[in-house]
N, CA, C and O atoms as a GROMACS GRO file, in nm:
protein
  444
    1MET      N    1  11.360   8.796   7.918
    1MET     CA    2  11.324   8.756   8.105
    1MET      C    3  11.396   8.757   8.155
    1MET      O    4  11.483   8.683   8.108
    2ILE      N    5  11.439   8.834   8.295
    2ILE     CA    6  11.480   8.728   8.425
    2ILE      C    7  11.430   8.718   8.481
    2ILE      O    8  11.414   8.833   8.523
    3ASP      N    9  11.347   8.634   8.560
    3ASP     CA   10  11.305   8.614   8.661
    3ASP      C   11  11.140   8.614   8.641
    3ASP      O   12  11.079   8.627   8.747
    4ASN      N   13  11.056   8.601   8.516
    4ASN     CA   14  10.999   8.585   8.444
    4ASN      C   15  10.948   8.725   8.367
    4ASN      O   16  10.863   8.730   8.278
    5ILE      N   17  11.027   8.846   8.427
    5ILE     CA   18  10.978   8.964   8.455
    5ILE      C   19  11.030   9.059   8.273
    5ILE      O   20  11.150   9.079   8.263
    6PRO      N   21  10.953   9.100   8.167
    6PRO     CA   22  10.997   9.126   8.138
    6PRO      C   23  11.152   9.227   8.014
    6PRO      O   24  11.242   9.158   8.062
    7ALA      N   25  11.189   9.273   7.964
    7ALA     CA   26  11.261   9.301   7.994
    7ALA      C   27  11.322   9.474   7.966
    7ALA      O   28  11.254   9.549   7.897
    8GLY      N   29  11.408   9.505   8.007
    8GLY     CA   30  11.419   9.626   8.041
    8GLY      C   31  11.305   9.642   8.156
    8GLY      O   32  11.292   9.764   8.165
    9ALA      N   33  11.212   9.578   8.253
    9ALA     CA   34  11.226   9.638   8.346
    9ALA      C   35  11.284   9.573   8.464
    9ALA      O   36  11.260   9.635   8.568
   10ASN      N   37  11.378   9.432   8.483
   10ASN     CA   38  11.484   9.497   8.540
   10ASN      C   39  11.549   9.490   8.656
   10ASN      O   40  11.566   9.412   8.749
   11ASN      N   41  11.597   9.652   8.603
   11ASN     CA   42  11.620   9.712   8.722
   11ASN      C   43  11.534   9.823   8.760
   11ASN      O   44  11.589   9.932   8.778
   12THR      N   45  11.392   9.814   8.778
   12THR     CA   46  11.301   9.883   8.835
   12THR      C   47  11.230   9.789   8.876
   12THR      O   48  11.108   9.791   8.860
   13ARG      N   49  11.301   9.678   8.943
   13ARG     CA   50  11.256   9.618   9.044
   13ARG      C   51  11.173   9.629   9.102
   13ARG      O   52  11.060   9.580   9.095
   14LEU      N   53  11.234   9.717   9.186
   14LEU     CA   54  11.177   9.754   9.364
   14LEU      C   55  11.042   9.828   9.321
   14LEU      O   56  10.949   9.826   9.402
   15PHE      N   57  11.016   9.930   9.130
   15PHE     CA   58  10.949   9.981   9.199
   15PHE      C   59  10.838   9.973   9.087
   15PHE      O   60  10.735  10.026   9.045
   16CYS      N   61  10.905   9.897   9.073
   16CYS     CA   62  10.737   9.854   8.950
   16CYS      C   63  10.586   9.854   9.008
   16CYS      O   64  10.538   9.799   9.107
   17SER      N   65  10.534   9.935   8.911
   17SER     CA   66  10.382   9.933   8.937
   17SER      C   67  10.295   9.822   8.896
   17SER      O   68  10.199   9.799   8.969
   18LYS      N   69  10.326   9.696   8.719
   18LYS     CA   70  10.253   9.602   8.792
   18LYS      C   71  10.143   9.553   8.872
   18LYS      O   72  10.158   9.565   8.994
   19THR      N   73  10.072   9.519   8.846
   19THR     CA   74   9.992   9.422   8.909
   19THR      C   75  10.057   9.273   8.951
   19THR      O   76  10.031   9.198   9.046
   20TRP      N   77  10.131   9.263   8.864
   20TRP     CA   78  10.165   9.127   8.913
   20TRP      C   79  10.380   9.059   8.906
   20TRP      O   80  10.466   8.981   8.866
   21PHE      N   81  10.332   9.198   8.997
   21PHE     CA   82  10.445   9.228   9.027
   21PHE      C   83  10.492   9.283   9.134
   21PHE      O   84  10.525   9.402   9.135
   22LYS      N   85  10.508   9.142   9.319
   22LYS     CA   86  10.518   9.231   9.418
   22LYS      C   87  10.663   9.227   9.465
   22LYS      O   88  10.742   9.142   9.507
   23PRO      N   89  10.662   9.342   9.443
   23PRO     CA   90  10.896   9.290   9.617
   23PRO      C   91  10.859   9.281   9.684
   23PRO      O   92  10.769   9.351   9.730
   24VAL      N   93  10.912   9.178   9.734
   24VAL     CA   94  10.939   9.120   9.822
   24VAL      C   95  11.067   9.119   9.946
   24VAL      O   96  11.179   9.128   9.895
   25ALA      N   97  11.068   9.113  10.061
   25ALA     CA   98  11.187   9.172  10.100
   25ALA      C   99  11.279   8.999  10.159
   25ALA      O  100  11.236   8.887  10.185
   26ASN      N  101  11.370   9.040  10.158
   26ASN     CA  102  11.486   8.980  10.130
   26ASN      C  103  11.518   8.946  10.275
   26ASN      O  104  11.503   8.838  10.332
   27ILE      N  105  11.557   9.041  10.312
   27ILE     CA  106  11.562   9.000  10.426
   27ILE      C  107  11.505   9.042  10.570
   27ILE      O  108  11.434   9.139  10.596
   28LYS      N  109  11.569   8.911  10.684
   28LYS     CA  110  11.419   8.875  10.753
   28LYS      C  111  11.404   8.981  10.831
   28LYS      O  112  11.307   8.967  10.906
   29SER      N  113  11.491   9.136  10.851
   29SER     CA  114  11.384   9.197  10.944
   29SER      C  115  11.346   9.300  10.848
   29SER      O  116  11.312   9.395  10.918
   30ALA      N  117  11.331   9.334  10.715
   30ALA     CA  118  11.248   9.395  10.626
   30ALA      C  119  11.157   9.298  10.623
   30ALA      O  120  11.051   9.358  10.600
   31ARG      N  121  11.131   9.171  10.634
   31ARG     CA  122  11.009   9.087  10.685
   31ARG      C  123  10.964   9.152  10.738
   31ARG      O  124  10.935   9.258  10.683
   32LYS      N  125  10.930   9.131  10.875
   32LYS     CA  126  10.931   9.140  10.991
   32LYS      C  127  10.883   9.246  10.971
   32LYS      O  128  10.760   9.241  10.961
   33ARG      N  129  10.932   9.352  10.959
   33ARG     CA  130  10.865   9.516  10.939
   33ARG      C  131  10.755   9.494  10.846
   33ARG      O  132  10.657   9.562  10.875
   34ALA      N  133  10.743   9.426  10.752
   34ALA     CA  134  10.639   9.473  10.616
   34ALA      C  135  10.524   9.382  10.704
   34ALA      O  136  10.408   9.420  10.699
   35ARG      N  137  10.555   9.274  10.777
   35ARG     CA  138  10.420   9.265  10.826
   35ARG      C  139  10.405   9.337  11.008
   35ARG      O  140  10.328   9.298  11.096
   36GLN      N  141  10.478   9.417  11.014
   36GLN     CA  142  10.392   9.499  11.086
   36GLN      C  143  10.436   9.663  11.061
   36GLN      O  144  10.490   9.738  11.142
   37ALA      N  145  10.401   9.686  10.945
   37ALA     CA  146  10.394   9.804  10.870
   37ALA      C  147  10.230   9.762  10.864
   37ALA      O  148  10.126   9.825  10.885
   38GLU      N  149  10.256   9.643  10.831
   38GLU     CA  150  10.074   9.543  10.760
   38GLU      C  151   9.936   9.582  10.859
   38GLU      O  152   9.823   9.628  10.837
   39LYS      N  153  10.034   9.524  11.012
   39LYS     CA  154   9.917   9.499  11.132
   39LYS      C  155   9.890   9.600  11.141
   39LYS      O  156   9.770   9.615  11.168
   40THR      N  157   9.966   9.721  11.129
   40THR     CA  158   9.897   9.890  11.185
   40THR      C  159   9.874   9.915  11.046
   40THR      O  160   9.897   9.806  10.994
   41ARG      N  161   9.852   9.971  10.982
   41ARG     CA  162   9.757   9.959  10.900
   41ARG      C  163   9.661   9.904  10.891
   41ARG      O  164   9.577   9.965  10.824
   42LYS      N  165   9.639   9.838  10.918
   42LYS     CA  166   9.524   9.743  10.965
   42LYS      C  167   9.437   9.870  11.088
   42LYS      O  168   9.354   9.961  11.072
   43HIS      N  169   9.487   9.831  11.169
   43HIS     CA  170   9.439   9.843  11.276
   43HIS      C  171   9.454  10.058  11.308
   43HIS      O  172   9.380  10.122  11.384
   44ASN      N  173   9.527  10.096  11.255
   44ASN     CA  174   9.467  10.213  11.192
   44ASN      C  175   9.274  10.241  11.115
   44ASN      O  176   9.167  10.289  11.152
   45MET      N  177   9.318  10.191  11.027
   45MET     CA  178   9.183  10.143  10.960
   45MET      C  179   9.094  10.183  10.995
   45MET      O  180   9.045  10.296  10.993
   46GLY      N  181   9.045  10.032  11.055
   46GLY     CA  182   8.989  10.086  11.185
   46GLY      C  183   8.936  10.219  11.282
   46GLY      O  184   8.829  10.272  11.311
   47LEU      N  185   9.054  10.231  11.305
   47LEU     CA  186   9.009  10.292  11.400
   47LEU      C  187   8.935  10.465  11.356
   47LEU      O  188   8.848  10.537  11.406
   48ARG      N  189   9.054  10.474  11.202
   48ARG     CA  190   9.024  10.557  11.141
   48ARG      C  191   8.897  10.591  11.057
   48ARG      O  192   8.869  10.695  10.996
   49SER      N  193   8.798  10.425  11.078
   49SER     CA  194   8.674  10.429  11.012
   49SER      C  195   8.608  10.484  11.166
   49SER      O  196   8.547  10.591  11.164
   50ALA      N  197   8.620  10.425  11.271
   50ALA     CA  198   8.536  10.465  11.388
   50ALA      C  199   8.503  10.664  11.417
   50ALA      O  200   8.414  10.727  11.475
   51MET      N  201   8.639  10.708  11.336
   51MET     CA  202   8.610  10.863  11.400
   51MET      C  203   8.577  10.890  11.282
   51MET      O  204   8.563  11.011  11.300
   52ARG      N  205   8.542  10.869  11.128
   52ARG     CA  206   8.449  10.880  11.086
   52ARG      C  207   8.322  10.828  11.068
   52ARG      O  208   8.252  10.842  10.968
   53SER      N  209   8.291  10.760  11.179
   53SER     CA  210   8.170  10.709  11.220
   53SER      C  211   8.022  10.817  11.286
   53SER      O  212   7.908  10.866  11.282
   54SER      N  213   8.170  10.792  11.350
   54SER     CA  214   8.115  10.947  11.488
   54SER      C  215   8.075  11.030  11.419
   54SER      O  216   7.952  11.036  11.418
   55ILE      N  217   8.167  11.157  11.306
   55ILE     CA  218   8.181  11.223  11.253
   55ILE      C  219   7.998  11.223  11.155
   55ILE      O  220   7.915  11.313  11.160
   56LYS      N  221   7.990  11.097  11.082
   56LYS     CA  222   7.870  11.062  11.063
   56LYS      C  223   7.713  11.040  11.108
   56LYS      O  224   7.607  11.019  11.049
   57ASN      N  225   7.744  11.052  11.211
   57ASN     CA  226   7.616  10.999  11.381
   57ASN      C  227   7.595  11.184  11.383
   57ASN      O  228   7.483  11.220  11.420
   58VAL      N  229   7.688  11.290  11.348
   58VAL     CA  230   7.696  11.472  11.404
   58VAL      C  231   7.608  11.406  11.291
   58VAL      O  232   7.523  11.324  11.325
   59VAL      N  233   7.627  11.443  11.130
   59VAL     CA  234   7.592  11.547  11.063
   59VAL      C  235   7.454  11.450  11.042
   59VAL      O  236   7.352  11.512  11.009
   60LYS      N  237   7.442  11.281  11.061
   60LYS     CA  238   7.294  11.238  11.062
   60LYS      C  239   7.218  11.307  11.115
   60LYS      O  240   7.111  11.344  11.067
   61ALA      N  241   7.271  11.338  11.242
   61ALA     CA  242   7.145  11.390  11.372
   61ALA      C  243   7.193  11.564  11.288
   61ALA      O  244   7.178  11.593  11.407
   62CYS      N  245   7.219  11.653  11.234
   62CYS     CA  246   7.198  11.788  11.203
   62CYS      C  247   7.132  11.807  11.070
   62CYS      O  248   7.111  11.921  11.030
   63ASP      N  249   7.088  11.670  10.978
   63ASP     CA  250   7.017  11.721  10.904
   63ASP      C  251   6.888  11.689  10.903
   63ASP      O  252   6.808  11.741  10.825
   64LYS      N  253   6.843  11.558  11.035
   64LYS     CA  254   6.741  11.542  11.045
   64LYS      C  255   6.722  11.605  11.173
   64LYS      O  256   6.660  11.567  11.273
   65GLY      N  257   6.796  11.724  11.145
   65GLY     CA  258   6.719  11.866  11.238
   65GLY      C  259   6.665  11.879  11.364
   65GLY      O  260   6.588  11.968  11.403
   66ASP      N  261   6.721  11.760  11.439
   66ASP     CA  262   6.764  11.688  11.592
   66ASP      C  263   6.860  11.754  11.674
   66ASP      O  264   6.963  11.690  11.693
   67LYS      N  265   6.848  11.925  11.754
   67LYS     CA  266   6.930  11.926  11.798
   67LYS      C  267   6.961  11.853  11.908
   67LYS      O  268   7.063  11.784  11.894
   68GLU      N  269   6.906  11.846  12.012
   68GLU     CA  270   6.987  11.744  12.093
   68GLU      C  271   6.982  11.574  12.052
   68GLU      O  272   6.995  11.494  12.145
   69ALA      N  273   6.977  11.561  12.017
   69ALA     CA  274   7.040  11.401  11.953
   69ALA      C  275   7.188  11.468  11.884
   69ALA      O  276   7.293  11.408  11.909
   70ALA      N  277   7.196  11.600  11.793
   70ALA     CA  278   7.303  11.589  11.778
   70ALA      C  279   7.475  11.636  11.888
   70ALA      O  280   7.592  11.614  11.921
   71SER      N  281   7.356  11.709  11.897
   71SER     CA  282   7.451  11.826  12.075
   71SER      C  283   7.498  11.650  12.163
   71SER      O  284   7.613  11.617  12.191
   72ALA      N  285   7.426  11.601  12.178
   72ALA     CA  286   7.509  11.436  12.213
   72ALA      C  287   7.576  11.396  12.163
   72ALA      O  288   7.682  11.381  12.224
   73ALA      N  289   7.572  11.340  11.999
   73ALA     CA  290   7.647  11.311  11.887
   73ALA      C  291   7.841  11.368  11.871
   73ALA      O  292   7.948  11.322  11.832
   74TYR      N  293   7.774  11.517  11.945
   74TYR     CA  294   7.916  11.569  11.887
   74TYR      C  295   7.984  11.603  11.948
   74TYR      O  296   8.093  11.655  11.926
   75LYS      N  297   7.867  11.548  12.147
   75LYS     CA  298   7.978  11.523  12.248
   75LYS      C  299   8.054  11.389  12.274
   75LYS      O  300   8.157  11.372  12.340
   76ALA      N  301   7.971  11.290  12.199
   76ALA     CA  302   8.077  11.183  12.208
   76ALA      C  303   8.130  11.196  12.091
   76ALA      O  304   8.202  11.097  12.077
   77ALA      N  305   8.134  11.234  12.037
   77ALA     CA  306   8.218  11.238  11.884
   77ALA      C  307   8.376  11.368  11.897
   77ALA      O  308   8.453  11.409  11.810
   78VAL      N  309   8.368  11.389  12.006
   78VAL     CA  310   8.497  11.468  12.065
   78VAL      C  311   8.600  11.430  12.074
   78VAL      O  312   8.693  11.467  12.002
   79PRO      N  313   8.614  11.315  12.202
   79PRO     CA  314   8.672  11.277  12.223
   79PRO      C  315   8.781  11.160  12.166
   79PRO      O  316   8.900  11.129  12.176
   80VAL      N  317   8.637  11.111  12.086
   80VAL     CA  318   8.677  10.986  11.976
   80VAL      C  319   8.794  11.014  11.872
   80VAL      O  320   8.882  10.946  11.819
   81ILE      N  321   8.762  11.122  11.869
   81ILE     CA  322   8.826  11.250  11.727
   81ILE      C  323   8.990  11.352  11.788
   81ILE      O  324   9.067  11.424  11.724
   82ASP      N  325   8.989  11.330  11.870
   82ASP     CA  326   9.061  11.409  12.040
   82ASP      C  327   9.180  11.302  12.047
   82ASP      O  328   9.298  11.334  12.030
   83SER      N  329   9.150  11.206  12.068
   83SER     CA  330   9.208  11.088  12.033
   83SER      C  331   9.287  11.013  11.990
   83SER      O  332   9.378  10.947  12.040
   84MET      N  333   9.213  11.034  11.808
   84MET     CA  334   9.313  11.015  11.713
   84MET      C  335   9.438  11.061  11.692
   84MET      O  336   9.548  11.014  11.664
   85VAL      N  337   9.368  11.208  11.723
   85VAL     CA  338   9.552  11.335  11.736
   85VAL      C  339   9.623  11.259  11.823
   85VAL      O  340   9.731  11.209  11.791
   86ASN      N  341   9.576  11.245  11.923
   86ASN     CA  342   9.684  11.094  12.045
   86ASN      C  343   9.768  11.010  11.906
   86ASN      O  344   9.876  11.008  11.848
   87LYS      N  345   9.699  10.978  11.904
   87LYS     CA  346   9.738  10.844  11.824
   87LYS      C  347   9.851  10.846  11.754
   87LYS      O  348   9.950  10.774  11.770
   88GLY      N  349   9.832  10.944  11.663
   88GLY     CA  350   9.905  11.066  11.546
   88GLY      C  351   9.860  10.909  11.375
   88GLY      O  352   9.931  10.859  11.287
   89ILE      N  353   9.624  10.887  11.439
   89ILE     CA  354   9.585  10.893  11.308
   89ILE      C  355   9.526  11.033  11.174
   89ILE      O  356   9.491  11.042  11.057
   90VAL      N  357   9.549  11.112  11.289
   90VAL     CA  358   9.479  11.211  11.162
   90VAL      C  359   9.529  11.363  11.301
   90VAL      O  360   9.520  11.366  11.424
   91ASN      N  361   9.591  11.487  11.176
   91ASN     CA  362   9.689  11.594  11.232
   91ASN      C  363   9.542  11.668  11.339
   91ASN      O  364   9.419  11.666  11.345
   92LYS      N  365   9.657  11.726  11.406
   92LYS     CA  366   9.557  11.786  11.488
   92LYS      C  367   9.513  11.962  11.394
   92LYS      O  368   9.412  12.025  11.427
   93ASN      N  369   9.559  11.985  11.340
   93ASN     CA  370   9.478  12.071  11.174
   93ASN      C  371   9.321  12.049  11.214
   93ASN      O  372   9.242  12.110  11.286
   94LYS      N  373   9.312  11.908  11.114
   94LYS     CA  374   9.208  11.834  11.048
   94LYS      C  375   9.169  11.831  11.156
   94LYS      O  376   9.049  11.815  11.131
   95ALA      N  377   9.175  11.834  11.254
   95ALA     CA  378   9.026  11.742  11.390
   95ALA      C  379   9.002  11.827  11.408
   95ALA      O  380   8.890  11.860  11.368
   96ALA      N  381   9.092  11.938  11.486
   96ALA     CA  382   9.047  12.124  11.454
   96ALA      C  383   8.943  12.152  11.358
   96ALA      O  384   8.851  12.199  11.426
   97ARG      N  385   8.915  12.150  11.259
   97ARG     CA  386   8.852  12.132  11.156
   97ARG      C  387   8.704  12.065  11.130
   97ARG      O  388   8.593  12.093  11.083
   98HIS      N  389   8.769  11.970  11.184
   98HIS     CA  390   8.661  11.854  11.196
   98HIS      C  391   8.582  11.913  11.305
   98HIS      O  392   8.499  11.996  11.269
   99LYS      N  393   8.590  11.890  11.412
   99LYS     CA  394   8.540  11.943  11.469
   99LYS      C  395   8.507  12.100  11.469
   99LYS      O  396   8.396  12.082  11.522
  100SER      N  397   8.510  12.184  11.460
  100SER     CA  398   8.432  12.357  11.431
  100SER      C  399   8.363  12.341  11.328
  100SER      O  400   8.280  12.432  11.325
  101ARG      N  401   8.349  12.252  11.212
  101ARG     CA  402   8.196  12.232  11.118
  101ARG      C  403   8.111  12.214  11.170
  101ARG      O  404   8.021  12.298  11.183
  102LEU      N  405   8.108  12.061  11.236
  102LEU     CA  406   8.041  12.013  11.342
  102LEU      C  407   7.978  12.045  11.440
  102LEU      O  408   7.884  11.988  11.495
  103ASN      N  409   8.063  12.199  11.479
  103ASN     CA  410   8.061  12.255  11.582
  103ASN      C  411   7.938  12.382  11.546
  103ASN      O  412   7.853  12.417  11.628
  104ALA      N  413   7.955  12.451  11.372
  104ALA     CA  414   7.934  12.496  11.316
  104ALA      C  415   7.729  12.444  11.255
  104ALA      O  416   7.616  12.492  11.243
  105ARG      N  417   7.770  12.380  11.246
  105ARG     CA  418   7.623  12.296  11.208
  105ARG      C  419   7.568  12.297  11.351
  105ARG      O  420   7.454  12.342  11.358
  106ILE      N  421   7.619  12.263  11.453
  106ILE     CA  422   7.521  12.253  11.527
  106ILE      C  423   7.431  12.363  11.606
  106ILE      O  424   7.339  12.379  11.686
  107LYS      N  425   7.523  12.424  11.525
  107LYS     CA  426   7.434  12.616  11.560
  107LYS      C  427   7.390  12.656  11.483
  107LYS      O  428   7.344  12.769  11.492
  108ALA      N  429   7.376  12.559  11.327
  108ALA     CA  430   7.288  12.692  11.278
  108ALA      C  431   7.160  12.607  11.358
  108ALA      O  432   7.081  12.678  11.420
  109LEU      N  433   7.139  12.474  11.358
  109LEU     CA  434   6.973  12.432  11.394
  109LEU      C  435   6.934  12.517  11.493
  109LEU      O  436   6.814  12.494  11.493
  110SER      N  437   6.953  12.607  11.585
  110SER     CA  438   6.989  12.655  11.644
  110SER      C  439   6.878  12.827  11.606
  110SER      O  440   6.776  12.871  11.659
  111ALA      N  441   6.933  12.858  11.534
  111ALA     CA  442   6.929  12.965  11.400
  111ALA      C  443   6.785  12.952  11.391
  111ALA      O  444   6.722  13.013  11.304
   0.00000   0.00000   0.00000
């Protein structure tokens, strides 16, 4: 064993999927990049969560059958979804799909 790694695994140190092994960056710039990537990932998770919450607000209002509340929630959700596209959190086609489906649900309430 080399560095407490089982025999046969020492040539795949960077790509090991074991839970007990975490690759560590050796170069200072790589360590900094790893820190930055983790910080960005956490920030993006919060933004994505806010987008999903705004979508869920529209869906809940539609499920209750309240068209007024659903329209208001949709008007609040559209800028949030669009800002996620501008920040690169979601693809523009995914955002368009969400907006289209939410709008279709609201229109179905009046029918």
